[in-house]
C-alpha positions as CSV (number, residue, x, y, z in Angstrom):
1,M,1.9,23.7,7.9
2,N,3.2,20.5,9.6
3,Y,2.7,17.3,7.5
4,E,2.2,13.9,9.1
5,A,2.9,11.3,6.4
6,I,5.0,10.7,3.3
7,L,3.7,8.8,0.2
8,F,6.2,7.4,-2.3
9,D,5.7,6.4,-5.9
10,M,7.9,3.5,-6.8
11,D,9.2,3.5,-10.4
12,G,11.5,6.5,-10.9
13,V,11.3,7.5,-7.2
14,I,12.4,4.5,-5.2
15,V,14.0,2.6,-8.1
16,D,15.4,3.8,-11.3
17,T,13.3,1.9,-13.9
18,H,13.0,4.5,-16.6
19,Q,15.2,2.6,-19.1
20,S,13.6,-0.8,-18.4
21,V,10.0,0.5,-18.7
22,T,10.9,2.3,-21.9
23,A,12.5,-0.7,-23.4
24,L,9.6,-3.0,-22.5
25,W,7.0,-0.9,-24.2
26,Q,9.2,-0.1,-27.2
27,N,9.7,-3.9,-27.8
28,L,6.0,-4.5,-27.4
29,A,5.2,-1.7,-29.9
30,Q,7.6,-3.2,-32.4
31,R,6.1,-6.7,-31.9
32,Y,2.5,-5.5,-32.5
33,Q,3.3,-2.8,-35.0
34,V,2.2,0.1,-32.9
35,H,3.7,3.5,-33.3
36,L,4.5,5.2,-30.0
37,A,5.1,8.9,-29.9
38,E,7.2,10.6,-27.1
39,S,4.0,12.1,-25.7
40,D,2.5,8.5,-25.4
41,F,5.2,7.6,-22.9
42,S,4.7,10.7,-20.7
43,Q,0.9,10.6,-20.8
44,H,0.0,6.9,-21.0
45,I,3.0,4.8,-19.9
46,Y,5.2,6.4,-17.2
47,G,3.3,6.3,-13.9
48,C,0.2,4.5,-15.5
49,P,-1.1,1.0,-14.9
50,A,-0.3,-1.5,-17.7
51,T,-4.0,-2.1,-18.2
52,H,-4.4,1.7,-19.0
53,T,-1.5,1.6,-21.5
54,L,-2.9,-1.4,-23.2
55,D,-6.4,0.1,-23.4
56,V,-5.2,3.4,-24.9
57,L,-2.2,2.5,-27.0
58,F,-2.8,-1.1,-27.9
59,P,-6.6,-1.1,-28.4
60,D,-6.7,-3.7,-31.2
61,L,-5.2,-6.6,-29.1
62,N,-7.4,-9.5,-28.4
63,A,-7.9,-11.1,-25.0
64,D,-5.3,-13.8,-25.6
65,Q,-2.7,-11.2,-26.7
66,R,-3.3,-9.1,-23.6
67,D,-3.0,-12.1,-21.3
68,S,0.2,-13.1,-23.0
69,I,1.6,-9.6,-22.5
70,M,0.6,-9.6,-18.8
71,D,2.3,-13.0,-18.3
72,M,5.4,-11.7,-20.0
73,M,5.4,-8.7,-17.7
74,V,5.3,-10.8,-14.6
75,E,8.3,-12.8,-15.8
76,Y,10.2,-9.7,-16.9
77,E,9.5,-7.5,-13.8
78,T,10.1,-10.2,-11.2
79,H,13.5,-11.1,-12.6
80,L,14.9,-7.6,-13.2
81,T,17.8,-6.3,-11.1
82,Y,16.6,-3.1,-9.5
83,T,18.8,-0.2,-8.5
84,A,17.6,2.3,-5.9
85,V,17.4,6.0,-6.6
86,Q,20.2,7.7,-4.9
87,G,19.4,8.4,-1.2
88,A,16.0,6.8,-1.2
89,V,16.9,3.8,1.0
90,T,18.7,6.0,3.6
91,F,15.7,8.4,3.7
92,L,13.2,5.5,4.1
93,R,15.2,4.0,7.0
94,A,15.4,7.4,8.7
95,L,11.6,7.8,8.5
96,K,11.1,4.2,9.8
97,E,13.4,4.8,12.7
98,L,11.5,7.9,13.6
99,S,8.1,6.1,13.2
100,F,6.7,8.5,10.6
101,P,3.9,6.9,8.6
102,T,4.8,6.1,5.0
103,A,3.1,4.4,2.0
104,L,4.3,2.9,-1.2
105,V,1.9,3.9,-3.9
106,T,2.5,2.4,-7.3
107,S,0.7,1.7,-10.6
108,G,2.7,-1.5,-10.7
109,E,1.4,-4.9,-9.8
110,H,2.0,-6.5,-6.4
111,W,4.6,-8.9,-7.7
112,K,6.8,-6.0,-8.9
113,A,6.4,-4.1,-5.6
114,H,7.4,-7.3,-3.8
115,A,10.5,-7.8,-6.0
116,V,11.6,-4.2,-5.5
117,V,11.2,-4.1,-1.7
118,T,12.8,-7.5,-1.4
119,Q,15.8,-6.7,-3.6
120,L,16.4,-3.3,-1.9
121,G,16.0,-4.7,1.6
122,I,13.2,-2.2,2.4
123,D,10.5,-4.8,3.2
124,G,8.7,-3.4,6.3
125,M,9.8,0.2,5.7
126,F,6.3,1.2,4.6
127,S,3.3,1.5,6.8
128,T,1.1,0.4,3.9
129,Q,1.3,-0.4,0.2
130,I,-1.0,0.5,-2.7
131,T,-0.6,-1.4,-5.9
132,A,-2.6,-1.6,-9.2
133,G,-4.9,-4.3,-7.8
134,D,-6.1,-2.1,-5.0
135,I,-7.6,0.5,-7.2
136,H,-10.2,0.9,-9.9
137,R,-8.9,4.1,-11.6
138,G,-5.2,4.6,-12.1
139,K,-3.1,7.8,-12.1
140,P,-3.8,10.6,-13.0
141,H,-6.9,9.8,-11.0
142,P,-6.2,10.5,-7.3
143,E,-7.8,7.3,-6.0
144,C,-4.4,5.6,-5.2
145,Y,-3.3,8.6,-3.0
146,L,-6.7,9.0,-1.4
147,L,-6.7,5.3,-0.5
148,A,-3.1,5.5,0.9
149,A,-4.0,8.5,3.1
150,Q,-7.2,6.7,4.3
151,R,-5.2,3.7,5.3
152,L,-2.7,5.8,7.2
153,Q,-5.7,7.6,8.8
154,K,-4.4,11.0,7.6
155,A,-6.1,13.7,5.6
156,P,-4.5,14.0,2.1
157,E,-3.6,17.6,2.9
158,Q,-1.4,16.2,5.7
159,C,0.6,14.1,3.2
160,I,3.7,14.8,1.1
161,V,4.0,12.8,-2.1
162,F,7.2,12.1,-4.1
163,E,6.5,11.5,-7.8
164,D,8.5,11.4,-11.0
165,S,5.7,11.2,-13.7
166,I,3.2,13.8,-15.0
167,S,0.3,11.4,-14.4
168,G,1.5,10.7,-10.8
169,T,2.0,14.3,-10.0
170,K,-1.5,15.2,-11.3
171,A,-2.9,12.4,-9.1
172,A,-1.1,13.6,-6.0
173,V,-2.2,17.2,-6.5
174,A,-5.8,16.2,-7.2
175,S,-5.9,14.3,-4.0
176,G,-5.0,17.4,-2.0
177,A,-1.5,16.3,-1.1
178,T,1.7,18.4,-1.6
179,C,3.8,16.9,-4.3
180,I,7.6,17.0,-4.7
181,G,9.0,15.9,-8.1
182,I,11.9,13.6,-8.6
183,G,13.8,13.8,-11.9
184,P,16.5,15.3,-14.1
185,L,16.6,19.0,-15.2
186,S,14.5,18.1,-18.3
187,A,11.7,16.9,-16.0
188,V,11.5,20.1,-14.0
189,P,9.2,22.2,-16.3
190,P,6.6,19.5,-16.9
191,L,6.4,18.4,-13.3
192,L,6.0,22.0,-12.1
193,K,3.3,22.5,-14.7
194,A,1.6,19.4,-13.5
195,G,1.5,20.8,-10.0
196,A,4.7,19.8,-8.1
197,C,5.8,22.5,-5.7
198,G,9.5,21.7,-6.3
199,V,11.7,19.2,-8.1
200,V,14.9,17.6,-7.1
201,P,17.1,15.0,-8.9
202,D,17.1,12.5,-6.1
203,F,17.0,12.1,-2.3
204,S,20.6,13.2,-1.9
205,S,19.2,16.7,-2.5
206,I,17.1,16.4,0.6
207,T,18.4,16.9,4.1
208,W,16.5,16.5,7.4
209,R,16.8,17.6,11.0
210,N,15.2,15.7,13.8
211,C,13.7,17.9,16.6
212,K,12.4,16.0,19.5
213,G,10.1,17.6,22.1
214,Q,7.8,16.6,24.8
215,G,4.8,16.6,22.4
216,G,6.4,14.3,19.9
217,T,8.8,14.5,17.0
218,L,9.3,17.2,14.4
219,L,11.3,16.5,11.2
220,E,12.4,19.4,9.2
221,L,13.0,18.6,5.5
222,Q,15.2,20.9,3.3
223,I,14.3,20.0,-0.2
224,G,16.8,21.5,-2.7
225,A,17.9,25.1,-2.1
226,E,14.5,26.8,-1.6
227,L,11.8,24.4,-0.2
228,R,11.5,23.6,3.5
229,L,8.7,21.4,4.9
230,A,8.1,20.1,8.4
231,L,6.6,16.7,9.5
232,S,5.4,16.0,12.9
233,H,3.8,13.2,14.9
234,S,2.8,12.7,18.5
235,A,4.8,10.8,21.0
């Protein structure tokens, strides 16, 4: 099968924010005397909108406390120094040069996405962006990926998704897209169980070959040692 678009999660895929996200919620838990188990991070924090995390893990907060947390998150996330996942920017620039449709699909708010793409110099690299404000139901619901595919005018089955979280992988698979996991060795079993068809540590494990023909462009992706996928678009 030839795919026609690539959709990227942001945290853990484009930028390495695992430590900062973990620290943020650990500090909030300590402040509001909430116990967070390891499973809470994988199921209700990583890859999930902040509103979901607050609803599920901090249900006793009042409206003023929730507003205070959201204001603090704006300040925190807009002033972080972001580091790109290895090979991500190079890959995005190659896709842009070859005019392949791409989307940034994140559970983060628009201000965080703006800070990330500005700092990394990848503003304009995505054909469209989906942030938390664009959807009603966050990951693992597939709404974000269905909306991204719709905006790109592609069927979800024609899309490849790069994800690092269990909730995000489940969302991608539920949409009908093919999901590739990004993460360390410890993440391989849970991401495969969630439905990823392969997992690589970062984009340095992906190589590509551009094959141009009269009918358009074919991009062959070698993902890790075993997985090969092809993208195409018309001239």
